[in-house]
C-alpha positions as CSV (number, residue, x, y, z in Angstrom):
1,M,27.5,-16.9,41.1
2,L,28.3,-17.0,44.6
3,C,26.5,-15.4,47.5
4,P,29.1,-12.5,48.8
5,Q,28.5,-13.6,52.5
6,C,28.4,-16.7,52.9
7,H,30.4,-17.9,49.1
8,I,27.6,-20.6,48.4
9,H,26.2,-20.8,44.8
10,T,23.1,-19.0,44.4
11,D,20.3,-18.1,41.7
12,P,21.3,-14.8,40.3
13,D,17.8,-14.3,39.7
14,F,16.3,-15.3,43.0
15,P,16.0,-12.1,45.6
16,Y,17.6,-14.0,48.4
17,C,20.7,-16.6,49.2
18,L,19.0,-19.6,49.9
19,R,21.6,-20.5,52.6
20,C,22.5,-17.3,54.4
21,G,19.2,-15.1,53.4
22,R,21.3,-11.8,52.1
23,Q,19.1,-9.9,49.6
24,Q,21.1,-10.0,46.5
25,G,21.5,-6.7,44.0
26,N,19.8,-8.3,40.9
27,G,16.6,-9.9,42.5
28,S,13.5,-8.1,42.7
29,L,11.6,-8.4,45.7
30,S,8.2,-8.0,44.0
31,G,6.8,-10.9,42.4
32,W,8.5,-13.6,44.8
33,A,7.3,-15.3,48.2
34,P,9.2,-14.2,51.5
35,P,10.9,-16.0,53.9
36,E,9.0,-17.6,56.3
37,L,8.3,-18.7,60.0
38,H,6.8,-22.1,60.9
39,P,5.7,-23.3,64.1
40,V,7.7,-27.0,64.7
41,E,4.2,-28.1,66.4
42,A,2.1,-27.0,63.1
43,P,4.6,-26.8,60.2
44,A,1.3,-26.2,57.7
45,V,1.0,-22.7,59.8
46,A,3.2,-20.1,57.8
47,F,4.0,-16.2,58.9
48,P,5.4,-14.9,56.1
49,L,8.4,-12.3,56.8
50,V,6.7,-9.2,54.8
51,K,7.9,-6.0,56.9
52,R,11.4,-5.1,57.6
53,S,11.0,-6.0,61.0
54,V,8.5,-8.6,62.7
55,S,7.9,-8.8,66.4
56,V,7.3,-12.0,68.0
57,G,5.9,-12.1,71.6
58,R,2.6,-13.0,74.3
59,D,1.4,-9.4,73.3
60,D,-1.7,-9.1,71.1
61,A,0.3,-6.1,69.3
62,N,3.2,-8.0,68.3
63,D,2.9,-9.4,64.2
64,I,3.4,-13.2,65.6
65,V,1.4,-14.1,68.7
66,V,2.5,-16.9,70.4
67,E,0.9,-18.4,73.5
68,D,3.6,-19.7,75.4
69,G,3.7,-18.7,79.7
70,R,7.8,-18.6,79.1
71,A,7.9,-16.3,76.5
72,S,8.0,-12.8,77.4
73,R,4.9,-10.2,76.2
74,Q,7.6,-8.5,73.4
75,H,10.6,-11.5,73.2
76,A,12.3,-11.1,69.9
77,R,11.8,-9.7,66.4
78,V,13.1,-10.5,62.9
79,V,15.1,-7.8,61.1
80,R,15.6,-7.8,57.4
81,D,19.0,-5.8,55.8
82,Q,20.8,-6.0,52.8
83,Q,22.6,-8.7,54.3
84,G,19.7,-10.9,54.8
85,Y,17.8,-11.7,57.9
86,R,18.6,-11.7,61.8
87,V,16.5,-12.2,64.7
88,E,17.4,-10.3,67.7
89,D,16.2,-10.6,71.4
90,L,14.3,-7.6,73.2
91,D,15.7,-8.6,76.5
92,S,13.2,-11.2,76.9
93,L,13.0,-12.9,80.6
94,N,14.7,-16.7,79.3
95,G,16.2,-15.4,75.9
96,T,16.3,-16.1,72.9
97,W,17.9,-19.3,71.0
98,V,19.2,-20.4,67.5
99,N,19.9,-23.8,66.9
100,D,20.7,-24.1,70.9
101,E,22.9,-20.9,70.4
102,V,21.7,-17.9,72.9
103,V,21.6,-14.8,70.6
104,R,23.4,-12.0,72.4
105,D,23.0,-8.0,71.8
106,S,24.1,-7.8,68.7
107,G,21.5,-10.3,67.0
108,R,21.7,-13.6,65.1
109,R,22.6,-14.1,61.6
110,L,19.4,-16.6,59.9
111,N,20.4,-19.2,57.8
112,D,18.1,-21.4,55.8
113,G,16.5,-23.9,58.2
114,D,17.4,-22.3,61.6
115,L,15.3,-22.9,64.4
116,I,14.7,-20.3,66.7
117,R,13.6,-20.9,70.2
118,L,11.4,-18.5,72.4
119,G,10.4,-19.9,75.8
120,A,9.0,-23.2,74.7
121,T,7.7,-22.3,71.4
122,Q,10.2,-23.0,68.3
123,L,9.7,-21.8,65.1
124,R,11.7,-22.6,61.9
125,F,13.2,-20.3,59.6
126,E,12.8,-21.1,56.0
127,Q,13.4,-19.2,52.6
128,P,11.1,-19.6,49.9
129,R,11.1,-22.3,47.2
130,T,10.0,-22.8,43.9
131,S,10.1,-25.5,41.1
132,T,13.4,-24.0,39.5
133,V,15.5,-23.2,42.6
134,G,14.3,-26.8,44.4
135,G,12.6,-28.1,47.4
136,R,14.0,-28.2,50.9
137,T,15.6,-31.8,52.0
138,V,13.0,-33.5,54.2
139,V,15.2,-35.5,56.6
140,D,13.7,-38.4,58.4
141,L,16.7,-39.2,60.8
142,A,18.1,-43.0,61.5
143,R,17.1,-44.5,64.5
144,T,16.8,-48.1,66.3
145,T,13.0,-48.8,67.0
146,M,12.2,-51.6,70.0
147,V,9.7,-54.0,69.6
148,Q,8.4,-55.9,72.4
149,T,8.0,-59.5,71.4
150,S,4.9,-61.8,72.6
151,T,7.2,-63.8,74.8
152,G,8.1,-60.4,76.6
153,G,11.3,-60.1,75.1
154,I,13.1,-57.1,73.3
155,R,14.3,-57.4,69.8
156,E,16.0,-54.8,67.4
157,G,13.8,-53.3,64.6
158,D,10.9,-55.1,63.2
159,S,11.0,-57.9,60.4
160,D,11.7,-56.8,56.5
161,A,9.4,-60.0,55.7
162,A,6.2,-59.1,54.1
163,A,2.9,-61.6,54.9
164,G,-0.1,-62.5,53.0
165,P,-1.1,-62.1,49.7
166,P,0.7,-59.3,47.5
167,L,-2.5,-56.6,47.6
168,D,-2.9,-57.3,51.5
169,R,0.7,-56.7,52.0
170,R,1.6,-53.2,54.1
171,P,4.9,-51.7,53.1
172,R,6.3,-49.4,55.5
173,R,9.5,-46.9,55.4
174,H,12.8,-47.3,57.0
175,S,14.2,-44.5,59.0
176,G,17.2,-42.5,57.8
177,W,16.1,-41.2,54.6
178,E,16.3,-37.3,52.7
179,L,14.0,-36.5,50.1
180,K,14.1,-33.5,48.2
181,Q,12.5,-31.8,45.2
182,V,15.4,-30.9,42.4
183,A,15.8,-27.8,40.5
184,S,14.1,-28.6,37.4
185,A,13.2,-27.3,33.6
186,Q,10.5,-29.6,33.3
187,S,6.7,-29.5,33.7
188,E,7.0,-32.0,36.4
189,P,8.7,-32.2,39.6
190,R,11.8,-34.5,40.2
191,Y,12.8,-35.2,43.3
192,V,15.9,-37.3,44.5
193,L,15.8,-39.9,47.4
194,R,18.8,-40.9,49.7
195,N,19.0,-43.7,52.3
196,A,21.1,-41.9,54.5
197,R,22.3,-45.3,56.0
198,T,23.4,-46.6,52.6
199,G,24.0,-43.5,50.8
200,Q,22.1,-45.0,47.9
201,Y,20.1,-42.6,45.6
202,L,17.0,-43.3,43.5
203,Q,15.3,-40.6,41.5
204,L,11.3,-39.9,42.0
205,T,8.4,-38.3,39.9
206,D,5.9,-36.5,41.7
207,R,3.5,-40.2,41.6
208,D,6.1,-41.8,43.0
209,V,6.3,-39.2,46.0
210,F,2.8,-39.6,46.4
211,L,3.2,-43.3,46.9
212,W,6.1,-42.9,49.1
213,N,4.3,-40.5,51.2
214,L,1.7,-43.4,52.1
215,L,3.7,-46.2,53.2
216,D,3.1,-45.9,56.9
217,G,2.6,-50.0,57.8
218,E,-0.9,-49.2,57.6
219,H,-2.2,-48.8,54.0
220,T,-1.7,-51.9,52.1
221,I,-1.1,-52.5,48.4
222,R,-4.7,-52.5,47.3
223,D,-4.8,-49.0,49.5
224,L,-2.3,-47.7,47.2
225,L,-3.9,-49.0,44.2
226,L,-7.1,-47.0,45.0
227,A,-5.5,-44.0,46.4
228,Y,-3.4,-43.4,43.1
229,A,-6.5,-44.3,40.7
230,Q,-8.6,-41.6,42.6
231,Q,-5.9,-39.1,42.8
232,Y,-4.4,-39.8,38.9
233,G,-7.3,-41.7,37.2
234,Q,-5.7,-44.9,36.5
235,L,-5.2,-48.8,38.2
236,A,-1.3,-48.8,37.7
237,L,-0.7,-51.9,39.7
238,A,2.9,-52.6,37.5
239,R,4.0,-48.9,38.5
240,I,3.6,-49.7,42.2
241,Q,5.2,-53.3,42.2
242,G,7.9,-51.8,40.3
243,L,8.3,-48.5,42.7
244,M,8.1,-51.1,45.5
245,S,10.9,-53.1,44.4
246,Q,13.3,-50.2,44.1
247,L,12.3,-48.9,47.2
248,D,13.2,-52.5,48.8
249,G,16.2,-52.8,46.8
250,A,17.5,-49.5,48.1
251,G,16.9,-51.0,51.9
252,L,14.0,-47.6,52.4
253,I,11.1,-49.8,52.8
254,A,10.0,-53.0,55.0
255,G,6.9,-55.7,54.5
256,W,7.2,-55.7,50.5
257,R,9.1,-59.1,50.0
258,T,8.4,-62.4,51.3
259,A,10.6,-64.0,53.9
260,P,13.5,-66.1,52.3
261,P,13.3,-70.0,53.0
262,A,14.7,-71.0,56.5
263,Q,18.9,-71.5,55.6
264,S,21.0,-74.0,57.7
265,P,23.4,-71.6,59.8
266,V,26.5,-70.3,57.8
267,S,29.7,-71.5,58.9
268,G,32.7,-69.1,59.8
269,L,34.5,-70.4,57.0
270,R,31.6,-69.5,54.4
271,R,31.2,-66.3,56.1
272,A,34.9,-65.8,55.3
273,G,35.1,-66.0,52.1
274,R,31.7,-63.8,51.5
275,A,34.2,-61.7,53.2
276,T,36.7,-61.7,51.1
277,V,34.9,-62.3,47.9
278,K,33.2,-58.6,48.8
279,A,36.2,-57.1,49.6
280,L,38.2,-58.2,46.6
281,T,35.0,-57.1,44.3
282,R,35.2,-53.7,45.7
283,M,38.9,-52.9,46.3
284,E,38.7,-49.6,48.3
285,L,40.2,-48.0,51.0
286,A,38.3,-44.8,52.1
287,V,38.1,-42.4,54.9
288,G,35.0,-40.7,56.6
289,G,34.6,-37.4,58.4
290,I,36.2,-35.5,56.1
291,D,33.2,-32.9,55.0
292,G,34.3,-30.7,58.1
293,F,37.4,-30.2,57.1
294,L,36.9,-29.2,53.6
295,G,34.1,-27.0,54.8
296,R,36.9,-24.8,56.5
297,L,38.9,-25.2,54.1
298,Y,36.1,-24.0,51.6
299,T,35.1,-21.0,53.7
300,R,38.7,-19.7,54.4
301,V,40.3,-20.3,50.8
302,G,38.9,-22.5,48.8
303,W,35.6,-20.1,47.8
304,W,37.9,-17.8,45.5
305,F,38.6,-20.4,42.7
306,F,34.9,-20.5,42.3
307,S,34.4,-16.6,41.9
308,R,34.3,-14.8,39.0
309,A,38.1,-13.7,39.9
310,G,38.9,-16.8,40.3
311,Q,37.4,-18.1,37.4
312,V,39.0,-16.0,35.1
313,V,42.6,-16.8,36.7
314,V,41.7,-20.5,36.0
315,W,41.1,-20.7,32.3
316,G,43.3,-18.0,31.5
317,L,46.0,-20.2,33.1
318,V,44.5,-23.2,31.0
319,V,44.9,-21.5,27.7
320,A,48.3,-19.4,28.2
321,G,49.4,-23.2,29.1
322,I,48.1,-24.8,26.3
323,V,50.2,-21.9,24.1
324,A,53.3,-22.3,26.1
325,F,53.2,-26.1,25.9
326,S,52.6,-26.0,22.2
327,E,56.2,-24.0,21.9
328,V,58.3,-25.8,24.4
329,R,57.5,-29.1,23.2
330,K,59.6,-28.5,20.0
331,N,62.4,-28.8,22.3
332,Q,61.5,-31.4,24.6
333,R,60.8,-35.3,24.8
334,P,58.6,-37.2,26.8
335,F,59.7,-39.2,29.4
336,E,63.2,-37.6,29.3
337,I,65.2,-35.4,31.9
338,A,68.2,-34.7,30.8
339,G,70.9,-34.3,33.8
340,A,68.3,-34.6,36.4
341,G,68.9,-38.2,37.4
342,I,67.3,-40.4,40.1
343,W,66.0,-37.2,41.8
344,G,64.4,-36.0,38.8
345,V,62.3,-38.8,38.4
346,V,61.1,-38.8,42.0
347,A,60.3,-35.0,41.9
348,A,58.2,-35.6,38.5
349,F,56.4,-38.2,40.2
350,A,55.7,-36.2,43.6
351,G,54.8,-33.3,41.5
352,Y,51.9,-35.7,39.8
353,V,50.9,-37.7,42.9
354,L,50.6,-33.7,44.4
355,A,47.9,-32.9,41.2
356,L,46.3,-35.5,41.2
357,T,45.2,-34.6,45.0
358,I,44.4,-31.4,44.2
359,H,42.5,-33.1,41.6
360,E,40.1,-34.5,44.0
361,L,40.4,-31.7,46.3
362,A,39.0,-29.7,43.2
363,H,36.0,-31.8,43.8
364,A,35.3,-31.8,47.2
365,L,35.5,-28.1,47.0
366,A,33.1,-27.6,44.3
367,V,30.4,-29.7,46.4
368,K,31.2,-27.4,49.1
369,S,30.5,-24.6,46.7
370,Y,26.7,-25.9,46.7
371,G,26.7,-26.0,50.3
372,R,26.5,-29.8,50.0
373,R,28.3,-32.9,51.9
374,V,31.1,-35.3,50.8
375,H,30.9,-38.5,53.1
376,R,34.5,-39.8,52.2
377,G,37.3,-40.2,50.3
378,G,40.0,-42.5,49.3
379,L,41.8,-44.8,47.0
380,M,40.0,-47.3,44.8
381,V,40.5,-50.0,41.9
382,M,39.2,-49.6,39.0
383,M,39.5,-52.2,36.3
384,A,42.5,-52.9,37.6
385,M,43.9,-49.5,37.5
386,P,44.3,-47.3,41.1
387,Y,42.1,-44.0,41.5
388,A,41.9,-41.6,44.1
389,F,38.4,-40.4,44.5
390,V,35.8,-38.7,46.7
391,D,32.2,-39.0,47.2
392,T,30.2,-36.7,45.5
393,S,27.0,-38.4,45.3
394,D,25.2,-35.7,47.7
395,M,24.8,-33.8,44.6
396,W,21.8,-35.7,42.9
397,F,20.3,-33.4,45.4
398,E,21.5,-30.5,43.1
399,S,20.5,-29.3,39.2
400,R,22.3,-30.8,36.2
401,R,24.1,-27.8,35.7
402,A,25.6,-28.3,39.3
403,R,26.4,-31.7,38.7
404,I,28.3,-30.8,35.4
405,A,30.3,-28.2,37.1
406,V,31.6,-30.4,39.9
407,S,32.6,-33.0,37.3
408,V,34.6,-30.2,35.2
409,A,35.9,-29.1,38.1
410,G,38.5,-32.0,38.1
411,P,40.0,-31.8,34.9
412,A,39.9,-27.9,35.0
413,S,42.4,-28.0,38.3
414,T,44.6,-30.3,36.7
415,A,44.9,-28.6,33.3
416,M,45.5,-25.6,35.2
417,L,48.2,-26.8,37.2
418,G,49.2,-28.3,33.7
419,G,49.3,-24.5,32.5
420,I,51.2,-23.5,35.2
421,L,53.8,-26.2,34.9
422,S,53.9,-25.3,31.4
423,L,55.2,-22.2,31.6
424,G,57.4,-23.0,34.6
425,A,59.0,-25.0,31.3
426,A,58.8,-21.9,29.1
427,F,60.5,-19.6,31.1
428,L,62.3,-20.9,34.1
429,P,66.3,-20.7,33.6
430,G,68.5,-23.7,33.1
431,A,67.8,-27.3,31.8
432,I,66.7,-29.2,35.0
433,A,63.7,-27.7,36.5
434,P,62.1,-26.6,33.3
435,G,62.8,-30.6,32.1
436,I,60.6,-32.0,35.3
437,C,58.0,-29.0,34.9
438,F,57.4,-30.0,31.5
439,Q,57.5,-34.0,31.9
440,V,54.7,-33.5,34.6
441,A,52.6,-31.3,32.5
442,F,52.8,-33.7,29.6
443,G,51.6,-36.0,32.6
444,L,48.8,-33.8,33.4
445,Y,47.7,-33.0,30.1
446,I,47.1,-37.0,29.4
447,N,45.1,-37.5,32.9
448,T,42.9,-34.2,31.9
449,V,42.1,-36.0,28.2
450,F,41.4,-39.2,29.9
451,N,39.2,-38.2,32.9
452,L,37.3,-36.2,29.9
453,N,36.8,-39.6,27.8
454,P,32.9,-40.3,28.3
455,L,33.3,-44.0,27.2
456,I,34.6,-45.1,30.6
457,P,32.8,-43.9,34.2
458,L,35.2,-40.9,35.0
459,D,34.7,-37.1,34.8
460,G,33.6,-37.1,31.3
461,Y,31.5,-39.8,31.2
462,Y,29.1,-38.2,34.3
463,V,29.4,-34.6,32.5
464,L,27.8,-36.8,29.5
465,I,24.8,-38.1,31.1
466,D,23.9,-35.0,33.2
467,L,24.0,-33.3,29.5
468,L,21.8,-36.0,28.0
469,D,20.0,-36.5,31.1
470,R,20.6,-40.5,30.8
471,P,22.2,-41.3,34.4
472,R,22.3,-45.1,33.2
473,L,23.4,-44.2,29.9
474,K,26.1,-47.1,30.2
475,E,23.6,-49.8,31.4
476,E,21.1,-48.9,28.7
477,A,23.5,-48.5,25.7
478,G,25.1,-51.6,26.7
479,A,21.8,-53.6,27.0
480,Y,20.6,-52.5,23.9
481,F,23.6,-52.7,21.9
482,R,23.8,-57.0,23.2
483,K,20.2,-57.7,23.2
484,G,18.1,-54.8,21.6
485,L,19.8,-54.0,18.4
486,W,19.7,-58.0,17.2
487,A,16.4,-58.7,18.3
488,D,15.4,-55.4,16.2
489,L,17.5,-56.6,13.3
490,R,15.6,-60.2,13.8
491,H,12.5,-59.3,13.2
492,G,13.0,-56.4,10.6
493,R,12.5,-53.4,12.4
494,L,14.8,-50.5,11.4
495,P,16.6,-48.7,15.1
496,G,15.6,-44.8,15.1
497,A,18.3,-42.5,15.3
498,G,18.0,-42.7,19.4
499,Q,18.2,-46.4,19.1
500,L,21.5,-46.2,16.8
501,A,23.3,-43.6,19.0
502,L,22.8,-45.8,21.7
503,A,24.0,-48.9,20.1
504,V,26.9,-46.6,18.5
505,Y,27.7,-45.7,22.0
506,G,27.3,-49.1,23.5
507,G,29.4,-50.5,20.9
508,I,32.4,-48.2,21.1
509,S,32.1,-48.5,25.0
510,F,32.2,-51.9,24.5
511,I,35.5,-52.1,22.3
512,S,37.2,-49.6,24.6
513,T,36.4,-51.5,27.7
514,I,38.6,-54.7,26.4
515,G,40.9,-52.0,25.1
516,F,41.4,-50.5,28.6
517,L,41.6,-54.4,30.0
518,L,44.2,-55.2,27.5
519,L,46.5,-52.2,28.6
520,G,45.9,-53.0,32.1
521,V,47.0,-56.3,31.7
522,Y,49.9,-55.2,30.0
523,V,51.0,-53.0,32.7
524,W,50.8,-54.8,35.4
525,R,52.5,-58.0,33.7
526,T,55.3,-55.6,33.1
527,R,55.3,-53.9,36.7
528,L,54.9,-57.2,38.4
529,S,57.3,-59.7,36.1
530,T,60.7,-57.4,36.4
531,P,60.6,-57.5,40.3
532,I,59.5,-60.7,41.1
533,R,62.0,-62.7,37.9
534,D,64.6,-61.0,40.2
535,H,64.2,-62.9,43.4
536,V,62.2,-66.0,42.2
537,P,63.1,-68.7,40.0
538,A,61.2,-69.7,37.1
539,P,58.6,-70.9,36.5
540,L,57.6,-69.9,39.8
541,D,57.9,-66.5,38.9
542,Q,55.2,-66.6,36.1
543,V,52.7,-68.9,38.4
544,I,53.0,-65.6,40.6
545,V,52.8,-63.1,37.9
546,V,49.3,-64.8,37.0
547,L,47.9,-65.2,40.3
548,G,48.9,-61.7,41.1
549,L,46.5,-60.5,37.6
550,I,44.2,-62.5,38.7
551,L,43.6,-61.1,42.2
552,L,43.9,-57.7,40.4
553,F,41.4,-58.6,38.0
554,F,38.6,-59.9,40.6
555,P,36.1,-57.5,39.9
556,V,36.5,-57.8,36.0
557,W,35.6,-61.6,35.8
558,Y,34.2,-62.7,39.0
559,G,30.7,-61.2,38.5
560,P,30.4,-62.1,34.6
561,L,31.6,-65.8,35.5
562,T,29.0,-66.0,38.2
563,K,26.2,-65.4,35.7
564,L,28.0,-67.8,33.5
565,S,27.9,-70.7,36.0
566,R,24.2,-70.0,37.0
567,V,23.3,-70.1,33.1
568,V,25.3,-73.6,33.3
569,R,23.8,-75.0,36.2
570,R,20.1,-73.8,35.3
571,R,21.1,-75.7,31.8
572,L,22.2,-78.8,33.9
573,E,19.2,-79.1,35.8
574,K,17.1,-79.0,32.7
575,L,18.9,-82.0,31.2
576,Q,18.6,-83.9,34.6
577,T,15.1,-83.3,34.8
578,P,13.1,-86.5,33.4
579,V,11.0,-86.0,30.7
580,Q,7.4,-87.4,31.6
581,P,6.1,-89.8,29.2
582,Q,2.4,-88.6,27.4
583,Q,-0.4,-90.7,28.3
584,V,-2.1,-91.8,24.8
585,P,-5.6,-92.4,25.1
586,A,-6.6,-96.1,24.0
């Protein structure tokens, strides 16, 4: 359900929109906590907005009294109406400000998290939170710490290395993180922690957050162990060490891992080699700073597609298009556009590219419908095949249902466009235009089915992991299929239903990945060999094709080859280690 005012998804059972504060018709005020004002200097203090009008000022007669010489006696008031909450200035001397914008005569509408300033006093407007809605996002802005050294110089930041025994280490949080309690139907609260510098996300439990809040650089691991035991009645050293390793791997803490041994300076050639390997391993061309444009596009027109009327139209076109396509295919043949010539091929290709762009745009607008950010978008190569993408990782701060909606938005838009083109193929006059519409619709339907395939990391896979609540399903299934299943069978242990399902999924996923890679090799070999053969003599043309395939499939073979080389190197080192003769006592 979209809020009628700000067009952001909101819970229909909740009395307020959590973004703009508009009161909802289906929500009952009884039994729900009202919004609150929190002084920035004392965030634990709360002033519930239980009245329709709450006055703020220095005078004792106000509902909220502020001890601030720069505030007026009757400074401002917060008013509740059917559209939500707004703040009005009461002709104060120094004015009332919201997010550094002055409040005019008509007042200013308040959104969740807005900062109200009266004189030198700052109050934050916050909507209530429950476990089914999720908590506010706690943000620690990225900043640079300048530390003075013993020699009087200044260096940036602080060393990530730990000193002393493991129990005496004092891990501390880096700046630049976001933490949010996500909506969950489970009894134990669930949180998402994001590194704002790198974009990495971690899922945490309530107990993990308890430990996270103690990482101030003052508490040792021994202190954490005792505090955890006092809070939960357990000595959980393994859990604490595992969490520290997770946080350290995500770049969120310092002071946990020991300093690596000193290494000789890396040459410029070696640095260039590492940069080349990194670029080939992650073939990606991304553009940042697109969230503002997407937000404006969503506010102006995009929101309609997520309204009830828009959803009826979208899914109606999907169904009507499938019916029309089933009829048109009797008179059309795939990959044939009779009489259209080269321009027909160009038109079909342009339509297909436009549809794929709309597919990714649908994902991005779905993210905006939940009030989240799209950090970047662009092109990438996965398993040697090109793909467009948008970064929807900020949806980890939302519920599983919301993430599923974002994943489905792309295939739904492609199926809708396929439906529109199928209707065009059925009802347009002539032969050329219906033929082009049919060919593009055919490609879009194939693309929709392909994207919903849960065996490769595309939209269908992300829908599946959210339905099962298994974020690392592919990794877990692959590991059990490669090692765990055979270990169980060797020891005479029969896998349970869940383990058997993991093994089946892991096996089918492995086979499909191999098939997909072979298809990629065939497609690229066909596309590369024809133009190269026309301009390069044999056998040099085959050499160029092989080198091209090696580069295109670099992310596929580089990782396994690196692991294999490490295993071989360790085996060789064991063979070269001389065996010490055993001393036989006389």
